C-alpha positions in Angstrom: 222.9 229.2 216.6 222.9 227.0 213.4 219.3 226.1 213.9 218.4 229.8 214.4 220.1 230.8 211.2 218.4 227.9 209.4 215.0 229.0 210.6 215.7 232.6 209.6 216.8 231.5 206.1 213.7 229.4 205.7 211.5 232.3 206.8 213.2 234.6 204.3 212.9 232.0 201.4 209.3 231.4 202.2 208.6 235.0 201.3 209.6 234.3 197.8 207.0 232.8 195.4 207.0 229.0 195.0 208.2 227.3 191.8 206.4 224.7 189.7 208.7 222.0 190.9 207.9 218.5 192.2 210.6 216.8 194.2 210.7 213.0 193.9 212.5 210.4 196.1 212.7 206.7 196.3 215.1 203.9 197.1 216.3 202.7 194.6 216.0 206.0 192.6 213.2 206.0 190.1 211.7 203.0 191.7 209.1 201.8 194.3 205.9 203.7 194.7 207.3 207.1 193.7 208.8 205.6 190.5 205.4 204.1 189.6 203.7 207.5 190.2 206.4 209.3 188.3 205.7 207.1 185.2 202.1 208.0 185.4 202.9 211.7 185.7 205.0 211.5 182.5 202.2 209.6 180.7 199.7 212.3 181.8 202.0 215.2 180.7 202.6 216.7 184.2 206.1 217.4 183.1 204.7 220.0 180.6 203.5 222.1 183.6 206.0 221.1 186.3 209.7 220.4 186.6 210.2 216.9 188.0 213.4 216.7 190.1 214.6 213.4 191.4 216.6 213.5 194.6 219.3 210.9 194.2 222.8 210.1 195.7 224.6 210.5 192.4 223.0 212.5 189.6 225.7 211.5 187.1 224.3 207.9 187.2 221.2 209.2 185.4 222.9 211.2 182.6 221.2 208.9 180.1 217.7 209.8 181.3 216.3 212.3 178.8 212.7 213.3 179.7 211.3 216.7 179.2 211.6 218.9 182.3 213.1 216.0 184.4 216.3 216.6 186.3 218.3 215.2 189.2 219.5 216.8 192.4 222.3 215.2 194.5 222.6 214.6 198.2 226.3 214.5 198.5 228.6 217.5 199.1 228.0 221.0 200.4 226.9 222.5 197.1 224.5 219.7 196.3 222.9 220.0 199.8 222.6 223.8 199.4 220.8 223.3 196.0 218.5 220.7 197.6 217.7 223.1 200.4 216.8 225.8 197.8 214.6 223.4 196.0 212.8 222.2 199.1 212.2 225.9 200.0 210.6 226.6 196.7 208.9 223.3 195.6 205.2 223.1 194.9 205.2 219.4 196.1 207.4 216.7 197.6 206.6 213.1 196.9 208.8 210.5 198.7 208.6 206.9 199.9 211.8 206.1 201.7 214.3 208.8 202.9 211.8 211.5 203.7 212.3 215.1 202.5 211.2 217.7 205.0 209.3 220.5 203.4 210.4 224.1 204.3 207.4 226.2 203.2 203.8 225.7 204.4 202.4 225.9 200.9 204.4 222.9 199.7 202.3 219.7 199.5 204.2 216.7 201.1 202.9 213.3 200.0 204.6 210.3 201.7 203.9 207.1 199.7 205.7 204.8 202.1 207.7 201.8 200.8 205.5 199.0 202.2 203.0 197.9 204.7 204.9 196.9 207.9 205.0 193.3 208.9 207.7 193.7 211.5 207.1 196.3 214.2 208.9 199.6 213.5 207.2 201.8 216.1 210.2 202.4 218.3 212.6 203.6 215.5 210.6 204.8 212.4 208.9 208.2 212.5 207.0 209.8 209.7 208.3 213.3 209.0 206.0 215.7 210.8 205.8 218.0 207.7 203.9 215.2 205.8 200.5 216.4 204.7 199.3 213.0 203.4 200.6 209.5 203.8 199.5 206.5 201.7 197.9 203.4 203.2 197.7 200.2 201.2 194.2 199.2 202.4 191.8 200.0 205.3 193.1 196.9 207.0 196.4 198.7 207.5 195.2 202.2 208.6 195.4 201.6 212.3 198.7 199.8 211.9 200.3 202.5 209.8 199.2 205.2 212.2 200.7 203.4 215.2 203.9 202.0 213.6 204.8 205.1 211.6 203.5 207.7 214.0 201.1 209.1 211.4 197.9 210.9 212.6 194.9 208.9 211.3 193.5 212.0 209.6 196.6 212.2 207.4 196.2 208.7 205.9 194.9 208.3 202.4 193.8 204.7 201.5 194.4 204.3 197.8 196.6 201.2 197.5 200.2 201.3 196.2 201.1 202.6 192.8 203.9 199.9 192.4 201.3 197.1 192.6 199.9 198.0 189.2 203.1 196.5 187.8 202.1 193.1 189.2 199.6 192.7 186.5 201.6 193.8 183.4 203.4 190.6 182.3 205.9 192.6 180.2 208.7 190.1 180.3 209.4 186.4 179.5 211.8 184.9 182.0 212.8 182.2 179.6 214.2 184.9 177.3 216.2 186.3 180.2 217.5 183.2 181.9 217.1 180.4 179.4 214.3 178.3 177.9 215.6 175.1 179.6 213.9 176.0 182.9 210.3 174.9 183.6 209.5 177.4 186.4 211.0 180.4 188.1 211.0 181.1 191.8 212.2 184.4 193.0 213.6 185.1 196.5 213.4 188.6 197.9 215.0 188.6 201.3 214.8 191.6 203.6 216.8 189.6 206.1 220.3 191.2 205.8 223.4 192.9 207.0 223.0 196.6 206.3 225.6 198.3 204.1 225.2 201.6 205.9 226.4 200.1 209.2 222.9 200.3 210.8 222.0 197.8 213.4 222.0 194.4 211.6 219.1 192.0 211.7 221.4 189.1 211.2 225.1 188.2 211.1 224.7 186.1 207.9 223.9 187.4 204.5 220.9 185.4 203.4 219.2 182.6 205.4 219.5 179.0 204.2 222.0 179.7 201.4 224.6 181.5 203.5 227.4 179.0 202.8 228.4 177.0 199.7 227.2 173.6 201.0 223.7 175.0 201.8 223.6 176.7 198.5 224.6 173.6 196.7 221.8 171.6 198.5 219.2 174.3 197.4 220.6 174.1 193.9 220.2 170.4 193.8 216.6 170.5 195.0 215.8 173.1 192.3 217.6 171.1 189.6 215.4 168.0 190.5 212.3 170.0 189.5 214.0 172.0 186.8 213.3 175.2 188.7 215.5 178.3 188.6 215.7 180.0 192.0 216.5 183.7 191.5 217.7 185.6 194.6 217.6 189.4 194.7 219.3 190.7 197.8 217.7 193.6 199.6 219.0 197.0 198.2 220.6 197.7 201.6 222.3 194.4 201.7 226.1 194.4 202.2 226.9 192.3 199.1 230.4 191.7 200.3 228.9 189.0 202.5 227.4 187.1 199.6 229.6 184.7 197.8 229.8 184.9 194.0 228.1 181.5 193.4 228.0 179.9 190.0 225.3 177.3 190.3 223.1 175.9 187.6 219.7 176.5 189.2 220.5 179.3 191.7 221.2 182.8 190.6 221.8 186.2 192.2 220.5 189.3 190.5 220.4 193.0 191.4 218.6 196.1 190.1 220.9 196.1 187.1 219.0 193.2 185.5 215.7 195.2 185.6 217.4 198.3 184.0 219.0 196.1 181.3 215.6 194.7 180.3 213.5 197.8 180.8 211.3 196.5 183.5 210.6 197.3 187.2 211.1 194.9 190.1 207.4 194.3 190.3 207.0 193.7 186.6 209.7 191.1 187.1 207.7 189.6 190.0 204.6 189.4 187.8 206.3 186.8 185.6 207.4 184.5 188.4 205.8 181.2 189.5 206.4 181.7 193.2 208.0 184.0 195.8 210.1 183.3 198.8 210.5 186.1 201.3 210.8 186.7 205.0 209.3 189.7 206.8 209.3 192.0 203.8 206.2 193.9 202.8 206.4 192.3 199.4 204.6 189.4 201.1 201.3 191.5 201.1 201.8 192.8 197.6 202.5 189.4 196.0 199.4 187.9 197.5 197.4 190.1 195.2 198.6 188.0 192.3 197.0 184.8 193.7 200.4 183.1 193.2 202.2 180.8 195.7 204.6 182.2 198.2 206.6 180.9 201.2 208.2 182.6 204.1 211.6 182.0 205.6 211.6 183.8 209.0 214.0 181.9 211.2 215.2 184.3 213.9 215.5 187.2 211.5 214.2 190.0 213.7 214.1 190.8 217.3 211.8 193.8 216.8 208.6 191.7 216.9 205.7 191.4 214.5 202.7 193.6 214.9 200.5 190.8 213.5 200.5 188.0 216.0 198.3 185.6 214.0 199.4 185.4 210.4 196.0 184.2 209.2 194.6 187.6 210.0 196.8 189.2 207.4 195.4 187.0 204.6 191.9 188.4 204.7 192.9 191.3 202.4 194.4 189.1 199.7 193.9 185.9 197.7 197.3 184.2 197.6 198.2 180.7 198.6 200.4 180.3 201.7 202.7 177.3 201.3 204.4 177.8 204.6 204.5 180.4 207.3 207.2 180.9 209.9 205.1 182.7 212.6 
């Protein structure tokens, strides 16, 4: 009965004229591929013609964002969900890259930017929303993979690269100003390997590989100190931070998205200023290779879902980075 009422309501709303509204979504909000596209829309004056509405968990967290025709719609509570339903039924376009927003009227253009090219296999549990009109693919190399892993018809794929990757070539920050001039180099660690804060099936029962206890962290800190390197660990946004100890070490630091906000930079603008990357099965692996900078992988037994790319060397043909070590 509820589904019938919903379909009837959608049908009635679809009879109303659409609104010049573009719904935007990303995780974290205002970030990733949608965030990069959003900044381009502002630069090109799209907010003069359209109202740009970010769909976020808590609109109050963005009360200090003051851009013309930019607003925020929440996802928590009955009234917030009703407003979001209304917006979805009237929007001219939906642009998302993580939690997909199903369009409710045929005239709405739904563009799914994705939040990375898959390295691990997600075919059995990740499904692109069927109302998607176009889905972004990072490169022709990934087209067949994206179609299979995300259940996207090949004709819906648009191969344009990722908007967020433009930030890898900006060099807008100086890490010596942020962390201190005493360090000679900066290595960033972006682990996907995590316990999920939303109680989803965990990929691991420890928080971060290698530095999951004080003794191991101290050993990493000592190795970094010997080369005067600062190792900067940014846990995955879905990481349950209660499992990570508040470590105070000289050459090993934990950061979160708050650091980027405080310095007016994006995660990838931060990456652009680093000397090397450590990751695991995150899609940042493919993106960082574009910089030609060194990276290393820490896989261990971090996933039981399998990797679609059996031979790691096949993944390198699209990029120019240097592989220090591979765990496959």
